[in-house]
N, C-alpha and C positions, 0 to 999 in steps of 0.2 A: 805649486802642488798640482799634480797631474790628475785628470779625471780618469781613473782606471775603469775599464768598461767591460761588460760581458754581454754577448749578444745570445739570447735564448731563442731557438726556433721552437714554435708551438708544439711540434710533433715531438720534440725532445723533452718537453716540460712534464713533470710528474705532478699529478694532483696531490694535495695534502690529504692526510687520512680524514680530517674533518674540516669543514669550510668555515665554521664559526669560531673565531678566536676572540672571545670576549663579548660581553653584552648579553641581552636577552632578546627574544623574538621581537620583531619590529612592532612599534606601537604608533598610534595616530598622532602621538606627542612629538615625533621625531622632527618634523618640519619646524615646529615651535621652538624646539630645542636649538636648532640650527640658527633661527632667527635670533633668539636671545644671545647665542654665542657670537654672532658676527654683526647684527644689523641694528643694534642700538648706538646711540651716540658715543656712550662710553666704551663699548666694544670696538667701534670703529677707531676711536682715539688710541685704544690699547694696542690693537693689532697693527695699526700704522706706525706707532712709535717703536714697538718691541720687534715685530717680525719683518716690518718693511723699512726700518731704520729711519723713519721719518718720511718715507715715500708710500706709495700705494700698494706695494706688493704684499700679499698675504700668502707667502709660500717660503719654503726653504731655499737655501742658496749654495752656490758652489764657490769655494775658495780656490781662486786661480792664481793669485800673486799675494805676496806678503803685505800686511798692513791694509787689507781691504776693509771698507766698512760693511756693516750689515746691508746697507742699501746696495752697495755695489755687488756684493754676493748674490743678493736677490735678483739683480739685473743680469748677472752672469748666466743664471739658469735660463732665463727668458732668451738670451741670445743663443745658447747652445740648442735649446728646444726649438727655436725658430730655424736654426740651420738644419736640424733633424727633419722638420716638417718640409722645408723647402726642398731637400734632396729627395724626400719621398715622392714629392710632387714633380721632380725632374725639372725644377727651377721655374715652374709655371706660376707661382704665387705672385700676383702683381695686382695692378688696378682693376683688372676685369674679374678678379676672383673674390669670392665670399667665404669669410671664415666665421665659424660659430665657436664662441668662448663659452664653454659649459661651466657655470659657476663663476662668472667674470668678476664678482667682488667689487673692489674699487675701480676696476677697468685698467689697472696699470699695465698688465701684459697685452690687452687689446690695444691700447694706446701705442705701446711700443712697437708691435707688429704692424699697425697702420703706418707709423712713421718710418719703419724699415722697409716694408715691402709695398706700401701704397694700397693695400687690399682694403676691402670693406669688412667690418667685422660686427656681428650681431652678439651682444651679451645675453645669455640666458641665465637669470640669477633669481633666487629666492627673496632676497632683501630689497624692499622698495627704496629704502633710504640709500643703500649702496648704489642702487641703479641711478638715483637722482645725482648722486655726487660724482658718479663716473661720467654721466652725460654732461655735467657742468665742467669737469675737468677736460673733457674732449673739446667743448667750446673754448675754453681757455687756451687750449693748444692749437686751436684753428683747425681741427680734424672732425668737426661735428657732422660733416656731410658723409664721412666714411664709418660713423659709429652710431649704433642704436642699441636700446636694450628691450628685453622682453621679461616680464616678471612671470615666474612659473615654478612649479614643484615637479620635478621630473619623475619622482616616484609615485606621486598620487595621479598625475595626469599624463605622463609620458611627454613627448615632444610634439609641438603642434603638427597636425595632420597635413596641413598645407606645406610643410617643410620637406616633404618626401623628395629626395634626390635634388636638394636645393643647394647644398654646400660643397665647396671644394676641399675644405679642410675642417676638422673639428679639434679644438684645442682645450685642454683642461689641466688645472694644477691643483693637486691635494684636495679634490672635491669629490671624486667618485667613491672615496672611503666613506663618505656620508650616506651613500645609497643603501637602502635596506634590500634592494633586489638589483644587484649588479648585473647579473645575466640579462634581465629584461632591459636594463639601460644601455647595455652595450649593443644589444639588438636595434634598439631605438636609434642609437648613434649611426649604426650602419644604414638604417633606413633613410635618414636625412642626408647621407653623403651621395654625391654622384659616383657612378663607376669610375674606378681609378682614383678617386679622391682619398685623402689620407687622414689619419688620426694620429695626434701626439698628445699624450697625457702623462703627468707625474702624479705619483701618490705615495703616501706613507703606509707601510704595510708591516705585517708580522713576518719575522724571521720563519724559515721553513720549519723549525723545530720549536718555536715559542709556544707556550701554553696560555690558555685564556687567563689564568690567574696572574701570569707575568705581565700581561697586557692590561689588566683591569684599570690601573690609574689613568692610562691613556683613554681607554674607550669610555669610562665614565665621565671624563671630563670634556670629550670631543665629539659628542653626539654621533657616536659610531656604534651601530648594532652588529654588524658582521665586518670583521677586519681581515682582509684578504691577505694571502702570501703571493709572491711573484707567480708561482706555479698556478694558482687559481686563476689569476688574470689571463696568463698565457693560454690556459684551457679554454676559459670562457671566450676569449677573442676568437679563437678558432672555431668555437661552436656558434659564434655569432657571424660566421662565414667571412671573417677577415682573412687576408693573406699577407705575406711578408712581415710576420709578427717578430718584433724584436724588443729586447729590453736592455737598457743601460743602467747599470748599478751605480748609484751616486753615494752609497751609504757612508763611505769614508769621509765624506765632507760634512755629514750631519754633526758630529760631536763640536767641531769648531764653530758651526752656525748656532747651535743651541747654546754654546758658551757666550757667544756674541749677543744673543737674546738676553741671557742672564745679565750680562754687563749693562745692556740698555735699560733693563728694569732698575738696576742699582743706580744708574746715572739719572734716569728720567722719572723715578717714582713720584717725587714731590710734585713735579710738574704735571704728571698724569692725574694724580689725586686731585689737584686744583682744577682739572678739566672734568671731573666726575668719575673718574676710574676708582672702583672700590679698592681700598688699600689691601684688605685681607685677601681679595681675589688676586691681586697682583702678586703678593708674597707667596700665596699657595701655588700660583702658576709658576713662580721662579723656583720653588722646591720641586715641582714636577719636572721642570726642564733639567735640573741638576741631576735628578734621579734618571732621566732619560739618557743622559750622556753615557752612563755606564751600560745601560741596557742595549743602546746601539753598538757599543765597542764589544758587547758579548754576543752580539748576532741576533738579539731578540726583536730588533726593529730593522726594517729595510726601507730605503728611499731610493726611488729611481724613476726613469721615464721609459714609457712604452711607445713603440711606433707600430702602425699597422695600415694596410691599405685595403680599401673596399675592392673586391674582385671585379674585374671587368668581364664582358662577355668573352667567350674563349676566342683568343687571338687566332689568325690563320697559321697554319702549321709553318715552321721555319723551312721545312723541306719543299713545300709548295712555293715559297718565295725564292728559293735558291735558284731556280731556273731563269726566273725573270732578272734576278741580280747578274747572273752570269751572262745573259744576253746583252746586259749594259756594259760589260767589260769590253775592252778594245778587241775586236775581232782579229784573230790571227796573231796577235802580239805575243801570246804565250804568257803574258803577265797582265794582271789586273790593271785597269786604269785608274784605281784609287791612288791618290798621292799620299802615301804613308811609308815611313821608314822606321826602323827600330832594331834593337838588339834581339828582340824576340820574333818579329815577323816583319817583313818590309817588302814593298815595291817602290819603284821610283817613276816619276813622271817628268816629261819635259815641259816646256813653257806652254804648249798647246794643251796640256792635261792628259796626253797620251804616254803610256809606258813605252820604254825603249830598250831593246836588248842590244842594239848594235852601237849605240852611242853616236849615231850618224849626226853630223852638223856640229859636234863638239870639238872637232879637231884632234881627238885622241890618237888618231892613227898617225899623226905626225911625230909622235915621240916613240922611241923604241921601248917595247915592253920589257926588255931584259937589262937595259942599261939606263943611266942617268948621268947627266952632266956633273963634272966634279964640283961645280959651285952650287949644285942643287941642295936644298934643305928638306928635311921631313918636319912637318909642323904637327904638333899634337895639341889640340885645343881641349882643355879640361884635365886638371891634375888630380883627379880621384884615383882610386886604386887601380882601375884598369889603365888610365892614362899613364900613371906613374909606372906601372909594370911595362907598358910598351915603350916608354922612353928609356928605362933601365936596360931592357933587352936590346933596343936598338944601339945604345951607347956601348953596351958591354962587347958587342960583336964588331965594333970598329968599322961601321959602314962609312962609305965615302960621301957622307953627307953630314952636315950640321944638324943636330937634333934639338929643336926648339920646343920647349914645353911651356904653353901658356897657362898660367895659374891665376889665382886671385889672392890678395893680400890676406883675406880671412880664411883661406883654404885650410881645411883640417889637416892636409898632408904638407903644410908648409916646411916643417922640420925635415921631413923626408926629402922634399924638393931640394932644399939647400944642401943636404947631404949628397944628393945625386950630383949637384953642380960641382961640389968639391971632389967627389970620387971619380966621376966619369966625364966631367966636361960638358954635360947638358946644359944648354942655355935656358935659365928659368927667367921668364918674362912675365910681367904684368900687362903689358901691351905688345902686340906683335909688331916688329920693325916693318917699314914700308919698302916696297920695291923688292920683295923676296923672289927668289927663284925656286920654286917649289915643285918637286917631282911628285911626292905622296904627302898627303895630309890625312890625319884622322880627327873626328870630332867625337870626343868621349864624354860629353857633359850630359847632364840630365835633360830630358825632354823639354822642361820648362825654361832652359837656357839655350836651347837649340838655335832659335832665331838669332840671338845675339852672337853666339859662337860662329855661326855661318857668316854673319856680317863682318865680324873681326877678321875671319880668315880672307874673305873676299877682298877687303880693303887693303890687305897686306901684299897682295900678288903684284909683281912687277909687270909692266906693259911689255917688256922685251924677252920674257922667258920663253923657252922653246915649247910652245903648245900648252895646253891647260893641265893642271894637276889632276890626278885622280884622288877622290875623297872617299875614305872609309868612314861609314856612319856606325858607330858603336854606342848604343843606348838602349834603355828599356822602352818597351811599348811602341805606341803607334804615334806618329807626328807627321805633319805635312812637311814636304821638302821646301826649305826656304828659298825664295826666288833669288837671294843673293848669290846662290851656288850655281846659277845659270851659266856663268863663264867658266866653270870647271868641267871636266869630263864627267860623264854621268855617275853621280854618287853610287857607291857600292855598299850594300848592306852587309854587316859582318855579325856573326853570333858568336858570343863567348859563353862557354858552357861550364867554366870553372868559377870559383869564387875566390877573388883576390884580395890580399891584405899586405900592405907594405910596412915594414918596421925597420927603422934605423937604429943602430946600436952605437954606444959611446966610442967604439974603436973605429968607427966609420964604415963598418959593414952594413949591408942592407940584406934583410931577409925577405924574399918574395914568397909568401904563403899562398898556395893555390889549393883550394879545396877540390876534391875529386881528380887530384892528379893533373897533369898537363893535357887536359882534354884539348884536341885540336879546335882552333878557330875555325868557323865555317864561313865560307866566303861565297857571295851570290854568284852564281855561274853565268856571268855575262863577260864579254871581252875585256871590259875595263877591269873586271875582277882579277884578271891574271897579273895585272901590275901589283895589285895588293898582295896577292899570293906570293909572288917573287920577293917582295919587300919583306913580308913576314918570315918566309924561309931564310932569307939572309939575316934577319934579326934573331933568328933561333927560336922563333914562336911556332909551335906546332900548327899546322893549317891544312885545310882540304877544301875543295870546291867540287860538289857533286850534284847530280840531278835532283836528289831528294832534299836539297837545301831548304825549299819553302816548307816542306813538312817538318824539318828540324827546327825551323824558326817558329812554326805553330806550336810544336811541342814545348820549347822554351817559354813561349808566351803563356801557354797553359800552366806551366810550372810557376811562373811569376804571378799570374792572376789568381791561382789557387792558393799560393802561399804568402805573397808579399804583404798585402794589406791585413790579411788575417793574422800575420805575426804581430803587426802593430796593435791591433785590436785586442789580441789575447796576451800581448806582453811576453812573448817567448821566442825561443830559437826554433830551428827547423825540427830537431829531435823531439822536442816537446809538442810542437805543432801537431805532428803526425800521432804522437803518443796519447795527447790528451783531446784532440779536436778533429779526429779523422772523419767523424760523421759530419761535421760541418764542411769539411773539405770536399767531401763526396757530393753533398748538395750543391756546393758552389761549383764544382766542376761540371756537374750535370747541366747546370744553367748555362755556363760557358759553352759547353759543347753544342747545345741547341741554338744559342744566339748565333754562334760563329758559323753553323751550318748555313745560316741565311745570308752570310756576307760574302758578296762576290769576290772580295779581295783574297779570299782563301782558296780560290779554285785550284791553284797550283799545288796546294798542300794536301788535299783530301785524297788525291790519287795514291798517295804513298801511305796514308794513315790507316792504322788497324781499326777495329771496331771500338765502340764506346767503351765497353768494359776493360778491353786490353789497354787502351789508351789511358783510361782513368787510373788503372793500376800503376802503369809506367810513370804517370804523372806524380802520383803520391810516392812511389818508390824513389823517384828522382829527388824529391823534397827531402825524404828521410836520409838519403845518402849524404846530404850536407851536414848531418849531425848537429854539432853545437854552433855551427855557423849561423850568423844573423843574416837574413836577406837585407839587401842594400837599402830598401825602404824602411826597414826597422832601424838600421844604423842611422839613416837620415833623421828619423824621428827622434831618436835617443839623442842626437847631436842638435836637435832643434833646427833642422835645415829643411827647406821646402820639399815636399814629397811629390813623387811621380804618381799621381792619381788618375789625372784625365787621360793619360796615355796607357793606362793599365785597365782597371775594372771601369774607370770612367769611360774609356773607349767602348766597352761592352755595352754600356748605357746608351751611348750615341748610336751604335749599330742596332740596338734593340728598338730605339725610338724611330730610326730611319725606315725600319721594317715592320713598324707597328706591332712589335712584340712586347711582352712584359718581361722584366728582369728583376724580380723582387728581391732575390737574395743579394745579388750584386748591388742593387740600389740601397739595401739596408746596411751592407758592409761599408759602402762609400759614405753613407750618412754618418754612421758610427765614427769612422776615422776622421771625417771632416769635423765632427763634433770634438774630438780629441784635439785636433789642430787648432780649432777655435779656442779651446780651453787653454792652449799654450800661448794664446794671444796673437796667433798669426791670421788675423782677420783678412789681410790681402789675399792669401791663398784661397781662403774659403770663398771670397767674393769672386775671384777669378775662376774657381771651379763652378760656382753657381752660374755665372755668365756662360760658360762653356756648355752647361746642361741646357740653358735656355736656347743657345745656338743650335 
């Protein structure tokens, strides 16, 4: 089951007509009600058994896989929120950071975060017995040096004065709903955070259109005076001077979790009663849970997680840093010295780290640009849609080369690849043969596979071939050129502006669907690029190489960064992205524009670029022109494949960090998509991305 998510920017949030959804004005008895509900021995036993599934979690949970226990669902939400918080902190959460767990309860989430991130956690909690048990459990786990508790009432006393700007992050799960003065509490949280620190909290809320009467059974039972809607929190977070405010809606997971709690009561009732839990209380609670399932499904309750960042002092203008970055670029080279390559924008560097336009020292001049030996092969590494399109085009035009397409056994295009082999004689291989004589090669893999693809290509080259091959690099985003390509001619960046889809039919025919018509491939205007141009022309692929190439790559990069990850987060195609989420796209584009102005790698692009507004309109129009086409990142997500994140909006985060800029919109989007990836069970990619952020 996927964690469908929505990101709400505070500026777009609407306040509800009334703030109070159930309950009466706050009374001095509220704190005692909370203690009775959670801090007696019987209450601890009940919540640990029913809501924690036998463990210490006192919060709702996410259903990520079939047949998960209540305890595992509870842990899932801790994992996902931990990822959200870590991305908001740009991977900084570690042994030297201090986290505040507001309403830490039994300490389950605090202990999990210590064990995952190695950070220190202070639990601020009303219940003395809960605090004692949480500290005892920390000792049992051997993490007592990283955990401490502080008893207190945040409504009556606020947070300790000495905690001003002390914490790197604040964490809370279904606790703020109990506050009688949420605006004041959010301002207190902001006070104790360091500049640039992050807040991540989940809560149970009223649906935007729910009435007080509909919520009465919950508010009366759960020591809640004022039950907020998501729009209330979003507005108050903004008023508390938080930035990068976002919300992930987990509501669809609530019915299954509530039903799991009902089952726990049925299974453990006698056992709980024997340990002091009142039977009538448990049965009444069971009925309340059953009633709540329908209320959630009807939209009367909402559950989700909020993220926000404490604003830092105003960062230096990106435009002031632009001149400094440009001076750092290779003088007179005409190309930045940044070692990046990609379908959307690229430059290449040699072993010394300097960019090269001439290909000097590569031996590329020893091979004719117009001809190739009859024994030569063209190798295409990556049998995705672009690689398959290129292989088909090459084979159909009867080039005097063997066309070798390297794929993977689990490739989603395997059936199409086999069809190509039968129809056109393209050699489909899982491993490249050794001692190949290669004239032209293309790497069309995802950026996360680029290093391995380059190594595979390099290891296949024969020692006797007539000069090094030229390599066309065709992939999304930004990535360092692998060292394994040092024996090839200078890699050439290629931009594909169409959207490709390959379909095989029972009669053996293959349809190559190309969105936006056969837009020409754009080839980097360097001498080695002419070999790529001539090959593509012979293969029947529309192609051009002009001086505005770097602007065209920047333009495609902006299209990808504005649309790809947002399509994953909003679960939609390009047409619906523009139709329903244009305001978010505008905000995302504007931040991309500002950050990239500070990136020296872009200096060859801006000379051809129009102004901000014109470029923004062109970007959104380009995305709209794809219609019902799904961006490649969305197709990868739907197929449960690894996503290109760190080479797209993740790259923006790295540029922002290198230039001491903030990129809260991109950071929030990356956090949301990573949380979705983690919800799919792809922990490896999340860990790799977090390592990339730290680097």
